C-alpha positions as CSV (number, residue, x, y, z in Angstrom):
1,M,59.8,51.3,119.2
2,C,61.1,54.3,121.0
3,D,64.6,53.6,119.9
4,M,63.5,53.7,116.3
5,R,61.8,57.1,116.7
6,D,64.9,58.5,118.3
7,Q,67.0,57.3,115.4
8,E,64.5,58.9,113.0
9,N,64.5,62.2,114.9
10,R,68.3,62.3,115.0
11,Y,68.4,61.6,111.3
12,A,65.9,64.3,110.5
13,E,67.8,66.8,112.7
14,R,71.1,65.9,111.0
15,K,69.5,66.4,107.5
16,K,68.1,69.8,108.6
17,R,71.6,70.9,109.7
18,E,73.2,69.7,106.5
19,L,70.6,71.4,104.4
20,A,71.0,74.7,106.3
21,E,74.8,74.6,106.0
22,E,74.5,73.8,102.3
23,Q,72.1,76.6,101.7
24,D,74.3,79.1,103.5
25,K,77.6,78.1,101.9
26,G,79.1,81.5,101.4
27,L,82.2,83.5,101.9
28,S,83.1,84.3,105.5
29,K,86.0,86.2,107.0
30,E,87.3,82.9,108.5
31,Y,87.1,81.1,105.1
32,L,89.0,83.9,103.4
33,K,91.7,84.0,106.1
34,R,92.2,80.3,105.7
35,L,92.4,80.7,101.9
36,V,95.0,83.4,102.1
37,R,97.1,81.6,104.6
38,S,96.9,78.3,102.7
39,D,98.5,79.6,99.5
40,A,101.3,82.0,100.5
41,R,102.7,81.8,97.0
42,T,99.6,83.3,95.5
43,Y,98.3,85.7,98.2
44,Y,99.7,88.3,100.5
45,G,99.0,87.7,104.2
46,T,97.3,91.1,104.5
47,P,93.9,91.1,102.8
48,S,94.2,94.7,101.6
49,L,97.3,93.9,99.5
50,N,95.6,91.2,97.4
51,D,94.4,92.3,94.0
52,H,92.8,89.0,93.0
53,L,91.1,86.0,94.5
54,F,90.7,82.6,92.9
55,L,87.5,81.0,94.1
56,H,86.8,78.6,91.2
57,Y,84.5,75.6,91.9
58,K,84.2,76.2,95.7
59,G,80.4,75.6,95.7
60,L,79.7,79.1,97.0
61,N,76.2,80.6,96.7
62,V,76.6,83.9,98.5
63,I,79.3,86.5,98.1
64,R,80.1,88.5,101.3
65,A,82.9,89.5,103.7
66,L,85.1,91.1,101.1
67,E,85.3,94.4,102.9
68,E,89.0,93.9,103.9
69,F,90.0,93.2,100.3
70,T,90.1,96.9,99.3
71,A,92.6,96.5,96.5
72,L,90.7,93.6,94.9
73,K,90.5,94.0,91.1
74,V,89.6,90.5,89.9
75,L,87.4,87.9,91.5
76,Y,87.5,84.5,89.8
77,M,84.3,82.7,90.6
78,E,83.8,80.2,87.7
79,G,81.6,77.2,88.6
80,N,79.8,78.6,91.6
81,G,76.0,78.9,92.0
82,V,75.9,82.5,93.3
83,S,72.4,83.6,94.1
84,L,73.1,86.6,96.3
85,I,75.9,89.2,96.1
């Protein structure tokens, strides 16, 4: 009986963590660094030199951490559920 309660508690905790991560899926400095490094043909390695970002269908709901992208002119965000800018 105790083992079943432990499993239920672990399951509930895991679901809470997943929900919190899903609700707070937004841009972060680490995410943007990985994005810039992953596609060297599209982006410059220095964030301040990039004038566009392609963030289509990334599942983002919060826009933040764009301070380093000072030359940014275009932000492509089609297919995201942005609720907070």
